C-alpha positions in Angstrom: -59.0 34.1 -128.3 -58.0 32.7 -125.0 -54.5 32.0 -123.5 -55.3 28.2 -123.7 -56.2 28.3 -127.2 -53.3 30.2 -128.0 -51.0 27.9 -126.0 -52.5 25.0 -128.0 -52.1 26.5 -131.3 -48.6 27.4 -130.5 -47.9 23.7 -130.0 -48.8 22.8 -133.6 -46.1 22.4 -136.0 -46.3 25.0 -138.9 -49.5 26.5 -137.4 -48.6 29.9 -139.0 -49.0 28.4 -142.5 -52.8 27.8 -141.6 -53.0 31.7 -140.4 -51.3 32.8 -143.6 -53.7 30.6 -145.9 -56.8 31.6 -144.3 -55.8 34.8 -142.9 -56.9 33.9 -139.3 -57.3 30.5 -137.3 -60.3 28.7 -138.6 -62.7 26.7 -136.3 -62.5 23.7 -138.4 -66.0 22.8 -137.2 -66.8 21.2 -140.8 -63.6 19.8 -141.6 -63.2 16.1 -142.5 -60.5 14.3 -140.7 -59.3 11.6 -143.2 -56.3 10.3 -141.3 -54.9 10.2 -137.6 -51.6 8.8 -136.6 -50.6 8.4 -133.0 -47.1 8.0 -132.4 -45.5 6.8 -128.8 -41.9 8.0 -129.2 -40.4 6.3 -126.1 -38.4 8.7 -124.3 -39.7 11.7 -126.1 -43.2 13.4 -126.1 -46.1 11.4 -127.8 -47.4 13.0 -131.0 -50.5 13.1 -133.0 -50.9 13.9 -136.7 -54.2 14.6 -138.3 -54.7 14.7 -142.0 -58.0 16.9 -142.9 -59.7 18.5 -145.7 -60.7 22.0 -144.6 -62.4 24.9 -146.6 -63.6 28.4 -146.2 -67.3 28.7 -147.3 -68.4 31.8 -149.3 -71.6 33.6 -148.4 -73.2 32.5 -151.7 -75.0 29.0 -152.3 -75.0 26.9 -155.2 -78.0 25.7 -157.0 -78.4 22.7 -154.7 -78.5 25.1 -151.6 -74.7 24.2 -150.7 -72.3 27.0 -149.6 -69.7 27.6 -152.3 -66.1 27.2 -151.1 -63.6 30.1 -151.7 -60.5 28.6 -150.0 -59.6 24.7 -149.8 -56.8 23.4 -147.9 
């Protein structure tokens, strides 16, 4: 992972919980974003909060050809 990515991840509150759950930092390329909150916080840093559904796929597929999930966050 590049330094830029590590720097961005280190700014995410509770990012260590994601690493503990999955065992690595996932790509989130198939995650569904269900809510975004933008806060200006005058006099402080602005913030963005994302609520998303993310899962880790297993190598096996179901009868419809969809990948089974083994971890869902």
